C-alpha positions as CSV (number, residue, x, y, z in Angstrom):
1,M,223.7,108.1,77.5
2,T,224.8,106.7,80.9
3,R,223.4,103.5,82.3
4,A,221.8,105.5,85.2
5,Q,220.0,107.7,82.7
6,S,218.9,104.8,80.6
7,I,217.4,103.0,83.7
8,L,215.7,106.3,84.8
9,D,214.1,106.8,81.3
10,S,212.8,103.2,81.4
11,I,211.3,103.7,84.9
12,A,209.7,107.0,83.9
13,R,207.9,105.2,81.0
14,A,206.8,102.5,83.4
15,I,205.5,105.1,85.8
16,D,203.4,106.6,83.0
17,D,202.2,103.1,82.0
18,V,201.2,102.2,85.6
19,G,199.7,105.6,86.3
20,F,201.8,106.0,89.5
21,A,201.5,109.4,91.1
22,A,205.3,110.0,91.3
23,H,207.0,112.9,93.0
24,G,210.7,112.2,92.4
25,L,213.0,109.5,91.0
26,H,216.7,109.1,91.5
27,V,218.9,106.3,90.1
28,R,222.4,105.5,91.1
29,A,224.3,102.9,89.0
30,G,227.9,102.7,90.1
31,A,229.2,106.2,90.2
32,E,226.6,107.5,87.8
33,T,223.4,109.2,88.8
34,A,220.2,110.5,87.1
35,S,217.1,112.1,88.5
36,H,213.8,113.4,87.5
37,R,211.0,115.4,89.2
38,W,207.2,115.4,88.7
39,T,206.7,117.8,91.6
40,P,208.9,120.4,93.3
41,E,211.5,118.8,95.6
42,T,210.5,119.4,99.2
43,R,210.8,117.3,102.3
44,E,208.0,114.8,102.6
45,E,207.1,112.2,105.2
46,I,209.0,109.0,104.4
47,H,206.7,106.7,106.5
48,S,208.2,103.3,107.1
49,L,211.5,104.2,105.4
50,A,212.1,105.6,108.9
51,K,212.4,102.0,110.1
52,G,215.6,101.7,108.0
53,V,217.0,104.8,109.7
54,A,216.1,103.2,113.1
55,V,218.0,100.1,112.1
56,L,221.1,102.2,111.1
57,A,220.9,104.0,114.4
58,A,220.9,100.7,116.3
59,G,223.8,99.5,114.3
60,I,225.9,102.6,115.0
61,A,225.1,102.2,118.7
62,R,226.2,98.5,118.5
63,D,229.4,99.5,116.8
64,E,230.2,102.0,119.6
65,G,229.5,99.4,122.2
66,V,226.6,101.3,123.8
67,L,223.8,99.0,122.7
68,D,223.8,95.2,122.6
69,P,221.1,94.3,120.1
70,D,220.7,90.9,121.8
71,E,220.3,92.2,125.3
72,P,216.7,91.9,126.6
73,V,215.0,95.3,126.3
74,T,213.5,95.0,129.8
75,R,217.1,95.2,131.2
76,I,217.3,98.6,129.6
77,L,213.8,99.9,130.2
78,T,213.9,98.7,133.8
79,D,210.8,100.6,134.9
80,A,208.5,98.8,132.3
81,P,206.1,96.1,133.4
82,V,207.1,92.7,132.0
83,G,204.5,90.4,130.4
84,L,205.0,86.6,130.4
85,G,208.0,85.9,128.3
86,A,208.6,89.5,127.4
87,D,211.8,89.5,129.4
88,A,213.4,87.7,126.4
89,V,212.5,90.4,123.8
90,T,215.6,92.1,122.4
91,S,216.2,95.1,120.1
92,R,217.0,92.6,117.3
93,H,213.6,91.0,117.8
94,L,212.0,94.4,117.6
95,L,213.8,95.5,114.5
96,T,213.0,92.3,112.7
97,M,209.3,92.4,113.9
98,T,209.7,89.0,115.7
99,S,209.2,90.0,119.3
100,G,206.2,87.7,119.5
101,V,204.3,90.4,121.3
102,D,200.8,91.0,119.8
103,F,200.6,94.8,119.4
104,P,199.2,95.5,115.9
105,W,199.5,98.8,114.1
106,S,197.0,101.4,115.0
107,P,196.8,105.0,113.8
108,T,195.8,106.0,117.4
109,M,198.5,104.0,119.1
110,F,199.9,107.0,121.1
111,A,196.4,108.2,122.0
112,D,195.3,104.8,123.1
113,H,198.2,104.2,125.6
114,D,199.7,106.4,128.2
115,D,203.1,104.8,127.5
116,V,203.3,102.6,124.4
117,A,206.6,101.0,125.5
118,H,205.2,99.9,128.9
119,A,202.0,98.7,127.2
120,F,204.0,96.7,124.7
121,L,206.4,95.1,127.2
122,G,203.6,94.4,129.6
123,R,202.0,92.0,127.1
124,P,202.8,88.3,126.9
125,R,205.2,87.0,124.3
126,R,204.2,84.2,121.9
127,G,207.5,82.9,120.6
128,H,209.0,84.4,117.4
129,M,205.7,85.4,115.8
130,F,206.1,88.0,113.0
131,Q,204.0,91.0,113.3
132,Y,204.8,94.2,111.3
133,A,204.0,97.2,113.5
134,N,205.3,100.6,114.3
135,A,205.2,99.8,118.0
136,S,208.2,97.4,117.6
137,T,210.4,100.1,116.2
138,Y,209.2,102.6,118.7
139,V,210.2,100.4,121.6
140,A,213.6,99.7,120.0
141,M,214.2,103.5,119.8
142,R,213.1,103.9,123.4
143,A,215.8,101.4,124.4
144,L,218.3,103.3,122.3
145,H,217.3,106.6,123.9
146,A,217.9,105.0,127.3
147,R,221.5,104.3,126.2
148,V,222.4,107.4,124.2
149,G,220.0,110.2,125.2
150,D,218.0,112.0,122.5
151,V,218.2,109.8,119.4
152,V,218.1,112.6,116.8
153,E,220.8,114.7,118.5
154,W,222.9,111.6,118.9
155,L,222.5,110.7,115.2
156,R,223.3,114.1,113.8
157,P,227.1,113.9,113.8
158,R,227.1,110.1,113.3
159,L,224.6,109.7,110.4
160,F,222.9,112.8,109.1
161,E,225.8,115.2,108.9
162,P,228.2,112.8,107.2
163,L,225.4,112.3,104.5
164,G,224.9,116.1,104.2
165,I,221.4,115.9,105.6
166,D,220.8,118.9,107.9
167,G,218.0,119.9,110.2
168,V,216.3,116.5,110.4
169,V,213.2,116.4,112.5
170,W,211.8,113.1,113.8
171,E,208.3,113.4,115.0
172,R,207.8,112.5,118.7
173,C,205.3,110.7,120.8
174,P,203.5,112.7,123.6
175,R,206.2,111.6,126.0
176,G,208.9,113.3,123.8
177,Y,210.5,110.2,122.3
178,V,211.0,109.7,118.5
179,R,208.2,107.7,116.9
180,G,210.6,105.3,115.4
181,G,208.6,103.6,112.7
182,D,207.7,106.8,110.9
183,G,207.7,110.6,111.3
184,I,210.8,111.7,109.3
185,A,210.5,114.1,106.3
186,L,213.2,114.0,103.7
187,T,213.7,115.0,100.0
188,T,214.1,112.4,97.4
189,S,217.8,113.2,97.0
190,E,218.3,112.9,100.8
191,I,216.7,109.5,100.8
192,A,219.0,108.6,97.9
193,R,222.0,109.4,100.1
194,I,220.8,106.9,102.7
195,G,220.3,104.4,99.8
196,R,223.9,104.9,98.7
197,L,225.1,104.4,102.3
198,I,223.2,101.1,102.4
199,R,224.3,100.0,98.9
200,D,227.9,100.7,100.0
201,R,227.5,98.6,103.1
202,G,227.7,101.4,105.6
203,A,230.6,103.5,104.1
204,C,230.3,107.1,102.9
205,G,233.1,109.0,101.2
206,G,235.8,106.7,102.7
207,R,234.3,107.0,106.2
208,R,232.8,104.0,108.0
209,I,229.4,105.1,109.3
210,V,228.0,101.7,110.4
211,A,229.5,98.2,110.1
212,A,229.0,96.3,106.9
213,D,227.7,93.1,108.6
214,W,224.9,95.1,110.2
215,V,223.9,96.6,106.9
216,D,224.0,93.2,105.4
217,G,221.5,92.1,108.0
218,M,218.9,94.4,106.4
219,H,218.5,91.9,103.6
220,A,219.7,88.6,105.0
221,D,218.2,85.7,107.0
222,W,214.8,86.5,105.7
223,I,211.9,85.8,108.0
224,A,208.8,84.1,106.6
225,T,205.9,86.5,107.2
226,G,203.1,84.4,105.8
227,D,202.0,87.1,103.4
228,G,201.9,87.2,99.6
229,P,204.6,87.9,97.0
230,G,206.7,91.0,97.8
231,Y,205.7,90.8,101.5
232,D,206.7,87.2,102.2
233,G,210.2,87.9,103.5
234,Y,211.4,90.5,106.0
235,A,214.7,91.2,107.6
236,M,215.9,94.2,109.6
237,G,213.9,96.9,107.9
238,G,214.0,95.3,104.5
239,W,211.4,93.5,102.4
240,R,212.4,90.8,99.9
241,G,211.6,91.5,96.3
242,P,210.5,92.3,93.7
243,G,212.3,89.5,92.0
244,G,215.9,89.3,93.1
245,A,215.9,92.8,94.6
246,W,215.1,94.0,98.1
247,R,213.7,97.2,99.3
248,L,212.8,99.7,102.1
249,H,209.1,100.5,101.6
250,G,207.2,103.4,103.0
251,S,203.4,104.0,102.7
252,G,202.3,106.0,99.7
253,G,205.1,104.7,97.5
254,Q,208.3,105.8,99.2
255,L,210.8,103.3,97.9
256,L,214.5,102.4,98.1
257,L,215.1,99.6,95.7
258,F,218.4,97.7,95.9
259,V,218.6,95.9,92.6
260,D,222.1,94.5,92.9
261,D,225.4,95.5,94.5
262,D,225.7,98.4,92.1
263,T,222.2,99.9,91.5
264,V,219.8,101.6,93.9
265,I,216.6,103.3,92.9
266,T,214.9,106.0,95.0
267,L,211.2,106.7,94.3
268,T,208.8,109.0,96.1
269,G,205.2,109.6,95.5
270,D,201.6,109.6,96.7
271,D,200.1,106.4,95.4
272,H,200.1,103.6,97.9
273,F,198.2,101.0,95.8
274,R,200.3,101.3,92.7
275,A,203.6,101.2,94.5
276,D,204.1,97.4,94.2
277,A,203.5,97.5,90.4
278,V,205.8,100.3,89.8
279,A,208.5,98.7,92.0
280,A,208.4,95.6,89.9
281,R,208.7,97.5,86.7
282,A,211.6,99.6,88.1
283,V,213.5,96.4,89.0
284,E,212.9,95.0,85.5
285,A,214.2,98.3,84.0
286,A,217.4,98.0,85.9
287,G,217.9,94.3,85.3
């Protein structure tokens, strides 16, 4: 039995123990892989895993010299109103949720505001306050759109096609821009390909997709969030934990768990409140 299969079997037992409503599981350990399905494999909403895709997109743009992540966003979105101090907010602040702009998550965000980017940047900035919200990623992707045009079409040959992921659709706001923080549907195996790219520090099949130092920033220089274990440290798209691992985490239990430099676990499901418990057990199984 391969190590990947052994890890998968242990996680599958943990899923049964926890009662997690799993859809799919994929384990990559070195060059070995193993997978298991509880439901037919179809594309499903990945929720906040999309924030990781947004981070990769910004990194590719940085590498190509078309986006400076430390340039104030108001210099890019020049028609936006500027709240007190908001002229210092950069794409890096937005991707690390440290813009300092108070714009909490709301399921009716796009209905509540005619232009979310303008509403966001028109509010005052309060230092480097952490606030996890889809609006931050949305504004970052609006800035990227201003530099490269349609984000999905720009990403197809740069990210999706090299990973063998075809026909990606990213849901859009009423103004036609990608939602940024959510709105992508992928299969478990497609998510796993993104996980492999991140594990391999931005390389895929001998091709450099995004710079290694940018990928490293997804799990470095942790920002203290003030929340409890598993949510007390955030970087660019990544959460610290469980244990010594780090993860991309989408609502409902969409997980990319990076256990070490060798092992990445992809889990999809529909069980938001048991996701933390099953993530901890998965990391233990791979340890």
